[in-house]
VEXDREN-2710 file (C-alpha; in Angstrom, 1 decimal):
% VEXDREN-2710
k/r/px/py/pz
1/UNK/0.5/0.4/0.1
2/UNK/1.0/3.8/-0.5
3/UNK/3.1/5.9/1.8
4/UNK/2.7/9.4/2.0
5/UNK/7.0/10.4/2.4
6/UNK/6.3/13.9/4.1
7/UNK/4.0/12.9/6.7
8/UNK/3.4/8.8/7.3
9/UNK/6.5/5.8/7.3
10/UNK/6.7/3.4/4.9
11/UNK/3.9/0.3/6.2
12/UNK/4.8/-3.0/5.9
13/UNK/1.5/-6.1/5.8
14/UNK/1.7/-9.5/6.6
15/UNK/-0.9/-11.7/4.5
16/UNK/-2.6/-15.1/3.8
17/UNK/-1.0/-15.3/0.6
18/UNK/2.5/-17.0/0.6
19/UNK/2.8/-14.4/3.4
20/UNK/4.0/-11.8/1.7
21/UNK/5.1/-9.3/2.6
22/UNK/4.2/-5.8/1.0
23/UNK/5.9/-2.3/1.8
24/UNK/4.2/0.7/0.4
25/UNK/6.3/3.6/-0.8
26/UNK/6.1/7.2/-2.5
27/UNK/6.1/7.3/-5.9
28/UNK/10.0/8.3/-7.2
29/UNK/12.2/8.5/-5.5
30/UNK/12.0/7.2/-1.6
31/UNK/14.9/7.7/0.0
32/UNK/14.0/8.6/3.3
33/UNK/11.2/5.6/2.9
34/UNK/13.5/3.1/2.2
35/UNK/15.4/3.6/4.9
36/UNK/13.2/3.6/7.2
37/UNK/11.4/0.5/5.8
38/UNK/14.5/-1.2/6.2
39/UNK/15.3/-0.9/9.4
40/UNK/12.2/-2.1/10.3
41/UNK/12.6/-5.7/7.9
42/UNK/16.0/-6.4/8.8
43/UNK/15.6/-5.2/12.5
44/UNK/12.6/-8.3/12.3
45/UNK/14.9/-10.8/10.2
46/UNK/12.7/-10.6/7.3
47/UNK/14.0/-12.3/4.0
48/UNK/14.2/-10.1/0.9
49/UNK/12.2/-13.4/-1.3
50/UNK/9.0/-11.9/1.0
51/UNK/9.1/-9.1/0.2
52/UNK/7.1/-6.9/-2.5
53/UNK/7.9/-3.2/-3.2
54/UNK/5.1/-1.2/-3.9
55/UNK/5.2/3.1/-5.2
56/UNK/2.6/3.0/-8.1
57/UNK/-0.8/1.3/-6.7
58/UNK/-2.7/-0.4/-3.3
59/UNK/-1.8/-3.0/-1.6
60/UNK/-3.3/-5.8/-2.5
61/UNK/-2.5/-8.4/0.6
62/UNK/-2.8/-8.2/4.4
63/UNK/-4.0/-5.8/6.7
64/UNK/-1.5/-3.2/7.8
65/UNK/0.5/-4.6/11.1
66/UNK/2.4/-2.1/14.1
67/UNK/6.4/-2.0/13.3
68/UNK/8.7/0.2/16.4
69/UNK/11.4/2.2/15.1
70/UNK/14.4/0.1/14.0
71/UNK/17.7/1.9/14.8
72/UNK/20.0/2.5/12.6
73/UNK/22.3/-0.3/10.5
74/UNK/25.9/-0.4/9.9
75/UNK/26.5/-1.0/6.8
76/UNK/29.8/-0.7/4.6
77/UNK/30.7/2.6/2.8
78/UNK/30.2/1.4/0.0
79/UNK/26.8/0.3/-0.1
80/UNK/25.8/3.7/2.0
81/UNK/27.2/5.1/-0.8
82/UNK/24.8/2.7/-3.4
83/UNK/21.7/3.2/-2.6
84/UNK/21.5/6.8/-3.3
85/UNK/22.6/6.7/-6.0
86/UNK/20.0/3.5/-7.2
87/UNK/16.3/4.5/-5.3
88/UNK/16.2/7.7/-8.2
89/UNK/16.2/4.7/-10.7
90/UNK/12.6/4.5/-12.9
91/UNK/13.5/-0.2/-12.8
92/UNK/10.4/-0.4/-10.6
93/UNK/12.8/-3.7/-8.8
94/UNK/15.4/-1.4/-7.6
95/UNK/14.0/-0.9/-4.1
96/UNK/13.9/-4.8/-4.0
97/UNK/18.3/-5.4/-5.3
98/UNK/19.0/-3.0/-3.2
99/UNK/17.4/-5.2/-0.1
100/UNK/18.7/-7.9/-1.6
101/UNK/22.2/-6.3/-1.0
102/UNK/21.8/-5.5/2.1
103/UNK/20.9/-9.1/3.5
104/UNK/23.8/-10.8/2.0
105/UNK/26.2/-7.7/3.4
106/UNK/24.2/-8.4/6.6
107/UNK/24.2/-12.1/6.8
108/UNK/28.4/-12.1/6.4
109/UNK/29.3/-10.9/2.5
110/UNK/31.0/-7.8/3.7
111/UNK/33.3/-7.2/1.4
112/UNK/30.0/-8.6/-1.5
113/UNK/30.7/-4.7/-3.8
114/UNK/33.9/-6.0/-4.5
115/UNK/33.4/-8.4/-6.0
116/UNK/31.9/-6.9/-8.9
117/UNK/31.5/-10.5/-11.1
118/UNK/28.0/-10.6/-9.2
119/UNK/25.1/-10.6/-10.5
120/UNK/23.3/-8.9/-8.7
121/UNK/26.6/-6.1/-7.8
122/UNK/26.9/-5.5/-11.5
123/UNK/23.4/-5.1/-11.8
124/UNK/23.1/-2.2/-9.2
125/UNK/26.6/-0.5/-11.7
126/UNK/24.7/-0.7/-14.2
127/UNK/21.6/1.4/-12.2
128/UNK/24.7/3.2/-11.1
129/UNK/25.9/4.7/-13.9
130/UNK/22.7/5.0/-15.4
131/UNK/21.6/7.7/-12.7
132/UNK/25.1/9.3/-12.9
133/UNK/24.4/9.6/-17.1
134/UNK/21.1/11.4/-16.5
135/UNK/22.9/13.6/-13.2
136/UNK/25.4/15.0/-16.4
137/UNK/22.8/15.7/-18.8
138/UNK/20.5/17.4/-16.6
139/UNK/23.7/20.2/-15.3
140/UNK/24.3/20.6/-18.7
141/UNK/21.9/20.6/-20.8
142/UNK/19.0/22.0/-18.4
143/UNK/18.7/26.7/-19.5
144/UNK/16.9/28.5/-17.5
145/UNK/14.7/31.9/-19.3
146/UNK/14.4/34.8/-17.9
147/UNK/9.8/34.7/-17.1
148/UNK/8.6/38.0/-19.0
149/UNK/6.8/40.7/-17.2
150/UNK/7.3/40.1/-14.1
151/UNK/8.9/43.2/-11.0
152/UNK/11.4/40.6/-9.9
153/UNK/13.9/38.8/-11.8
154/UNK/12.5/34.8/-11.7
155/UNK/13.7/32.2/-14.7
156/UNK/12.3/29.2/-15.5
157/UNK/13.1/26.0/-16.9
158/UNK/12.0/23.1/-18.6
159/UNK/13.5/19.6/-17.9
160/UNK/12.4/15.4/-19.2
161/UNK/15.2/13.6/-17.1
162/UNK/15.5/9.8/-17.4
163/UNK/15.3/9.1/-13.7
164/UNK/13.8/10.4/-10.3
165/UNK/17.3/13.0/-10.2
166/UNK/15.4/16.1/-9.4
167/UNK/16.0/16.4/-5.9
168/UNK/19.3/14.7/-6.5
169/UNK/20.3/17.5/-9.5
170/UNK/18.6/20.2/-7.6
171/UNK/21.4/21.3/-5.3
172/UNK/24.0/21.2/-7.9
173/UNK/21.9/24.9/-9.6
174/UNK/21.8/26.2/-5.9
175/UNK/25.2/26.2/-5.1
176/UNK/25.9/27.5/-9.3
177/UNK/23.0/30.1/-9.1
178/UNK/22.1/30.7/-5.4
179/UNK/22.0/34.9/-6.4
180/UNK/19.2/34.3/-8.7
181/UNK/15.5/33.1/-8.4
182/UNK/14.6/30.1/-10.3
183/UNK/12.6/27.0/-10.6
184/UNK/13.0/23.6/-12.4
185/UNK/9.5/22.5/-14.5
186/UNK/9.4/18.6/-15.0
187/UNK/6.9/16.4/-15.8
188/UNK/6.9/14.0/-12.4
189/UNK/7.9/17.5/-9.7
190/UNK/9.0/20.8/-9.4
191/UNK/11.5/22.9/-7.8
192/UNK/12.1/25.8/-5.9
193/UNK/14.3/28.1/-5.7
194/UNK/14.5/31.5/-3.4
195/UNK/16.8/32.1/-0.9
196/UNK/15.5/28.1/0.3
197/UNK/15.4/25.0/-2.3
198/UNK/11.5/23.9/-1.8
199/UNK/10.0/21.5/-4.0
200/UNK/6.2/21.0/-5.5
201/UNK/3.4/18.7/-8.4
202/UNK/4.7/18.4/-11.8
203/UNK/4.7/21.3/-14.5
204/UNK/4.5/21.1/-18.1
205/UNK/6.5/22.6/-21.1
206/UNK/3.6/25.9/-21.8
207/UNK/4.9/26.5/-17.6
208/UNK/8.3/27.9/-19.3
209/UNK/9.4/30.3/-21.9
210/UNK/10.2/29.5/-24.9
211/UNK/13.2/31.7/-24.9
212/UNK/14.7/35.3/-24.1
213/UNK/16.8/38.1/-24.8
214/UNK/20.4/36.4/-24.0
215/UNK/19.3/32.9/-26.4
216/UNK/20.3/35.6/-29.5
217/UNK/24.5/36.2/-27.8
218/UNK/24.7/33.0/-26.4
219/UNK/23.2/31.5/-30.1
220/UNK/26.3/33.8/-32.1
221/UNK/28.9/32.8/-29.1
222/UNK/28.4/29.6/-30.1
223/UNK/27.8/29.5/-34.2
224/UNK/32.1/31.3/-33.6
225/UNK/33.4/29.5/-31.6
226/UNK/32.1/25.7/-33.5
227/UNK/34.9/24.4/-35.3
228/UNK/33.8/22.3/-38.6
229/UNK/37.1/20.4/-38.8
230/UNK/35.7/18.2/-35.8
231/UNK/32.4/17.8/-36.3
232/UNK/31.8/14.6/-35.7
233/UNK/27.7/13.7/-35.6
234/UNK/27.5/10.8/-34.0
235/UNK/29.5/11.1/-30.8
236/UNK/27.0/14.9/-30.7
237/UNK/24.3/12.9/-30.7
238/UNK/25.3/10.2/-28.0
239/UNK/27.1/13.4/-25.5
240/UNK/23.3/14.9/-26.4
241/UNK/20.5/12.8/-27.0
242/UNK/18.2/15.0/-29.8
243/UNK/15.9/15.0/-27.2
244/UNK/17.9/17.8/-25.0
245/UNK/17.5/19.4/-28.4
246/UNK/14.1/21.4/-28.3
247/UNK/14.9/23.3/-24.8
248/UNK/19.1/24.3/-25.8
249/UNK/19.0/28.1/-27.9
250/UNK/22.1/27.1/-29.7
251/UNK/21.3/23.7/-30.7
252/UNK/18.2/26.4/-33.2
253/UNK/21.8/26.8/-35.5
254/UNK/22.7/22.9/-35.5
255/UNK/21.6/21.8/-38.6
256/UNK/23.3/25.2/-40.9
257/UNK/26.1/24.6/-39.5
258/UNK/26.2/20.9/-39.7
259/UNK/25.0/21.5/-43.9
260/UNK/28.0/23.9/-44.1
261/UNK/30.5/22.4/-41.9
262/UNK/31.8/21.2/-45.3
263/UNK/32.6/23.8/-47.3
264/UNK/34.0/25.7/-44.0
265/UNK/36.1/23.2/-43.3
266/UNK/37.5/23.3/-47.4
267/UNK/38.3/27.2/-47.1
268/UNK/40.4/26.6/-43.6
269/UNK/42.8/24.6/-45.9
270/UNK/43.0/26.4/-48.6
271/UNK/44.0/29.8/-46.4
272/UNK/47.4/30.8/-46.8
273/UNK/49.0/30.1/-43.5
274/UNK/50.0/33.3/-41.3
275/UNK/53.5/32.9/-39.7
276/UNK/53.2/34.2/-36.2
277/UNK/54.9/37.4/-34.9
278/UNK/57.5/37.1/-33.0
279/UNK/59.3/38.8/-30.1
280/UNK/62.5/39.5/-29.5
281/UNK/64.2/38.0/-27.1
282/UNK/66.4/41.4/-26.3
283/UNK/63.6/43.2/-25.4
284/UNK/61.9/40.7/-23.9
285/UNK/64.2/40.0/-21.4
286/UNK/65.2/44.1/-20.8
287/UNK/61.5/44.7/-20.7
288/UNK/60.9/42.3/-17.7
289/UNK/64.5/43.9/-16.6
290/UNK/62.8/47.0/-15.8
291/UNK/60.0/45.3/-14.2
292/UNK/61.6/44.2/-11.4
293/UNK/61.0/45.0/-8.1
294/UNK/64.6/47.1/-6.8
295/UNK/63.1/47.3/-3.2
296/UNK/61.9/45.1/-0.5
297/UNK/58.9/47.9/-0.2
298/UNK/58.7/47.3/-4.8
299/UNK/58.7/44.1/-3.5
300/UNK/55.9/43.7/-1.1
301/UNK/53.6/45.7/-2.9
302/UNK/53.8/42.9/-5.6
303/UNK/53.3/40.5/-2.6
304/UNK/50.2/42.5/-1.8
305/UNK/48.2/43.3/-5.2
306/UNK/48.8/39.7/-5.8
307/UNK/45.9/36.8/-5.5
308/UNK/46.5/33.6/-3.6
309/UNK/47.4/30.7/-5.0
310/UNK/45.3/28.7/-3.2
311/UNK/42.0/30.6/-2.7
312/UNK/40.7/31.6/0.7
313/UNK/43.4/34.1/2.5
314/UNK/42.3/37.3/3.9
315/UNK/45.7/38.7/2.6
316/UNK/49.4/38.3/2.0
317/UNK/51.3/38.0/4.8
318/UNK/54.1/40.2/4.3
319/UNK/57.8/39.7/6.3
320/UNK/58.6/41.4/9.2
321/UNK/61.8/43.2/10.1
322/UNK/64.4/45.7/10.0
323/UNK/66.5/45.2/6.2
324/UNK/70.2/44.5/6.5
325/UNK/69.1/42.0/10.3
326/UNK/72.1/39.2/10.5
327/UNK/70.1/36.5/11.6
328/UNK/66.3/36.3/9.4
329/UNK/64.0/33.3/10.2
330/UNK/61.6/31.8/7.6
331/UNK/58.2/29.7/8.1
332/UNK/56.0/27.9/6.2
333/UNK/52.7/30.0/6.1
334/UNK/50.5/32.4/8.1
335/UNK/48.2/30.6/9.9
336/UNK/45.2/31.6/11.1
337/UNK/45.9/34.0/13.3
338/UNK/48.7/35.8/10.8
339/UNK/46.1/36.1/8.2
340/UNK/44.1/37.9/10.2
341/UNK/45.9/40.1/11.0
342/UNK/48.4/40.6/8.4
343/UNK/51.7/40.6/10.5
344/UNK/53.5/36.8/10.8
345/UNK/54.4/34.3/13.4
346/UNK/51.6/36.5/16.0
347/UNK/49.5/33.4/16.5
348/UNK/50.1/30.4/18.9
349/UNK/53.3/29.2/17.4
350/UNK/54.6/33.2/17.2
351/UNK/54.1/33.1/20.4
352/UNK/56.0/30.0/21.4
353/UNK/58.6/31.9/18.7
354/UNK/59.2/34.7/20.7
355/UNK/59.6/32.8/24.1
356/UNK/61.7/31.0/23.0
357/UNK/63.8/33.5/21.2
358/UNK/64.7/35.5/24.8
359/UNK/65.6/33.2/25.9
360/UNK/68.5/32.1/23.2
361/UNK/69.2/36.2/23.1
362/UNK/68.2/37.4/20.3
363/UNK/66.0/40.4/20.4
364/UNK/63.0/39.7/17.8
365/UNK/62.3/43.0/16.9
366/UNK/66.1/42.8/15.3
367/UNK/65.9/39.7/13.2
368/UNK/63.4/39.2/10.2
369/UNK/61.0/36.7/10.5
370/UNK/58.6/35.2/7.3
371/UNK/57.0/32.7/5.5
372/UNK/58.2/30.3/2.0
373/UNK/54.3/30.7/0.9
374/UNK/52.4/34.2/2.1
375/UNK/49.2/33.1/1.6
376/UNK/47.2/31.0/4.6
377/UNK/46.1/27.6/2.7
378/UNK/43.6/25.4/5.5
379/UNK/40.6/23.5/5.5
380/UNK/37.3/24.6/6.8
381/UNK/35.4/22.3/9.3
382/UNK/32.2/24.1/10.9
383/UNK/33.1/27.3/11.7
384/UNK/36.8/26.2/11.8
385/UNK/40.3/27.2/9.9
386/UNK/42.1/23.9/9.9
387/UNK/45.8/24.7/9.0
388/UNK/46.7/22.3/5.9
389/UNK/50.3/21.8/4.6
390/UNK/51.4/23.7/1.3
391/UNK/51.9/21.4/-2.0
392/UNK/55.5/21.0/-3.4
393/UNK/54.3/23.2/-6.3
394/UNK/52.9/25.9/-4.4
395/UNK/56.4/26.7/-2.5
396/UNK/57.7/26.4/-5.6
397/UNK/55.0/28.7/-6.4
398/UNK/55.9/31.0/-4.5
399/UNK/60.0/30.2/-3.9
400/UNK/60.9/33.1/-6.6
401/UNK/59.6/36.3/-3.7
402/UNK/61.6/35.0/-1.0
403/UNK/64.5/34.5/-2.8
404/UNK/64.2/38.3/-3.9
405/UNK/63.3/39.1/-0.2
406/UNK/66.2/37.6/1.3
407/UNK/68.3/39.3/-1.2
408/UNK/66.9/42.3/-0.4
409/UNK/67.2/41.5/3.8
410/UNK/70.7/40.8/3.1
411/UNK/71.2/38.1/6.5
412/UNK/74.5/37.1/7.6
413/UNK/72.5/33.5/8.6
414/UNK/69.0/32.8/7.1
415/UNK/67.5/30.1/9.9
416/UNK/65.0/27.1/7.9
417/UNK/62.1/26.2/10.6
418/UNK/60.8/23.2/9.0
419/UNK/60.6/20.5/6.1
420/UNK/58.6/23.7/3.7
421/UNK/61.6/26.2/5.0
422/UNK/64.1/23.5/3.5
423/UNK/62.6/22.9/0.5
424/UNK/61.8/26.6/-0.2
425/UNK/65.5/27.3/0.4
426/UNK/67.2/24.5/-1.2
427/UNK/64.8/23.6/-3.0
428/UNK/65.1/20.3/-2.0
429/UNK/63.3/17.2/0.8
430/UNK/65.7/17.1/3.5
431/UNK/64.5/14.7/7.1
432/UNK/64.4/17.7/10.0
433/UNK/65.9/14.6/12.3
434/UNK/68.9/14.2/9.7
435/UNK/69.9/17.9/9.0
436/UNK/69.9/19.8/11.4
437/UNK/72.1/22.4/12.6
438/UNK/74.4/24.1/10.6
439/UNK/73.8/23.6/5.8
440/UNK/74.4/25.1/3.0
441/UNK/71.5/26.0/1.5
442/UNK/73.4/27.4/-1.6
443/UNK/73.1/30.9/-1.2
444/UNK/74.8/34.5/-0.2
445/UNK/74.1/33.5/3.4
446/UNK/75.1/30.7/6.6
447/UNK/72.5/28.0/7.1
448/UNK/71.2/26.4/9.9
449/UNK/68.1/23.7/9.5
450/UNK/65.3/23.3/13.3
451/UNK/62.3/22.4/13.9
452/UNK/59.6/24.8/13.1
453/UNK/57.9/26.0/16.5
454/UNK/54.2/24.2/15.6
455/UNK/55.8/20.4/15.5
456/UNK/57.1/21.5/19.1
457/UNK/52.6/23.1/20.4
458/UNK/51.5/19.5/18.5
459/UNK/53.6/16.5/20.9
460/UNK/51.2/15.2/23.1
461/UNK/53.0/14.2/26.1
462/UNK/54.5/17.2/28.4
463/UNK/57.8/16.0/29.4
464/UNK/58.6/15.1/25.4
465/UNK/57.1/18.5/25.2
466/UNK/59.5/20.0/27.4
467/UNK/62.5/18.9/26.3
468/UNK/61.4/19.0/22.7
469/UNK/61.8/23.2/24.3
470/UNK/64.8/23.0/24.9
471/UNK/66.6/21.1/22.2
472/UNK/65.0/23.8/20.7
473/UNK/66.1/27.4/22.2
474/UNK/69.7/25.6/22.2
475/UNK/69.4/25.5/18.2
476/UNK/68.5/29.2/18.4
477/UNK/71.7/30.0/21.0
478/UNK/73.6/28.3/17.7
479/UNK/72.6/30.5/16.0
480/UNK/72.7/33.1/16.9
481/UNK/77.2/32.1/17.6
482/UNK/76.7/31.4/14.1
483/UNK/75.1/35.3/13.2
484/UNK/77.6/36.9/15.5
END
C-alpha cells in the first residue's frame, strides 16, 4: 500500500497469501521511506524473497502491522554510498535489489561490493552509472529562461529526466545560481529556489518561456566557436541526445552549421597560413628587468596585490623586520591569526617562537621573520579554519618571492624553521632530524635548520614537549652565535 513520504512512514503488511510482506513507498525516489523500511525489515529478520515493494498501486495483500522504530544499520561505506545513487532509478525492481544486497551484506558477505562479477552487484553498478549519466545531462543541458513581465527577475527551465533525479540534481543549481530566483519544471515534480529550496507538483512545458533576450547572444557565441573540422555527428548525438535539443537555444543553429561544415573546413585548408609574430627576446628580457622590483617595499607591494594560489586567504602576510638584519627566520606559511592580522608569527606558534628567541638571547625586533608561502591555506571544518600543509608546487610558486626578499634583507644567516622552509630554500626534501644544525643552502648567506615551533605544540606528552623545547632554544643559541 502507498505511504506519503512526508507525513508517515512506509507501511509493511503481512497477508495470508504465502506469507508475503508488502511495503508501500511514495512514488519517485523515496530514499527516506526506503531507509526506514529497511531498518524495520532487518530488525524483524524478514528475507528479501518474502517482500513485495510497491510504489505505484494500492496494496493487494493483508492488513497494516504496527512496526516499532528500528535502529540505523551499520553498512560498509560502498553500500551506503550506492543506495542514494540507485533509489532514483526508474526500474521498479530497484528497492528489491537494494534490499537483497543489504540482506546479503548483513548475513556475512561484507565484501560483496568488491565482487564485480556477482550478477546483483553488476546490475546495481549499471543502475548507478545510468543515474550518473542522467545527472550529468541535467546539469549540462538544462537551460533557464527569464520570465517576462514580472517585477523581480525569475527564471524557469523545463527538463525531462530519464529517472527520478530532480531532488538529487537541484543542489547543483543552488550552488551555481544562488543569487537568482528560479524554478525547474519536470513531468514528475518541480523545484523552486528563492533563498530556500522547495519541491512541488509536476509542471508543464507551456509553463516555461520559449526563449529570452539572452539567447540571441548565446547562439551567436556558439556559432562563432563551432569548429567545422571537428564535426562528428555520432559523437554529438551520443553526448547530447536529440530529446534535449528543443530546450537548448544553441541547437537551433546546429542544422545550418552541419550543412556548411564541409565548405568551411575546406576553406580553412585552402587559406594561406600566416606566420606567428615573433617577440624580440632581447627586448623581452630588458622589459622583465625593468619591471622587476628594485626594493623590498616594491616587492612587498607586488606580493600584496597578488591573488593567493589557493583561494580563501584574507590577505598576503609579508615579512617583518629591518633590512640588514643579521639573522632571518623562514617559516612554512601564515596561520589563522597571521592571516587575520597580516603579520607573521603572531599565533600560538609565533608566541612560542618569541619566548624561545628571548631565552636564546635574540631580540625579535632586530631579526627578520617571514614565511616560504605568503598566503594561508586551510580546510574549513564547521567555523574553524584548519591549517593545511602546502604542496611542493605551491612552495615552488612562491620561491622567487622568497629569494628576492632575502636578497633585499641581506642577512648573514637564515634559519629554516621546518621542512617546508628547507624545501623553499634548497629545492630539496630534506628530513629535519637528519639535517638539523648548520647547513649550506647554496646562497650568499649561512644556513641553519631546526624544527618549526608548531611541531612543539603538537607533541602530546608534556615531558617530551619540555625536552623538545629546550633543544629548540639551544638551536637558536647556536644560530645566534653563527650569525655573530
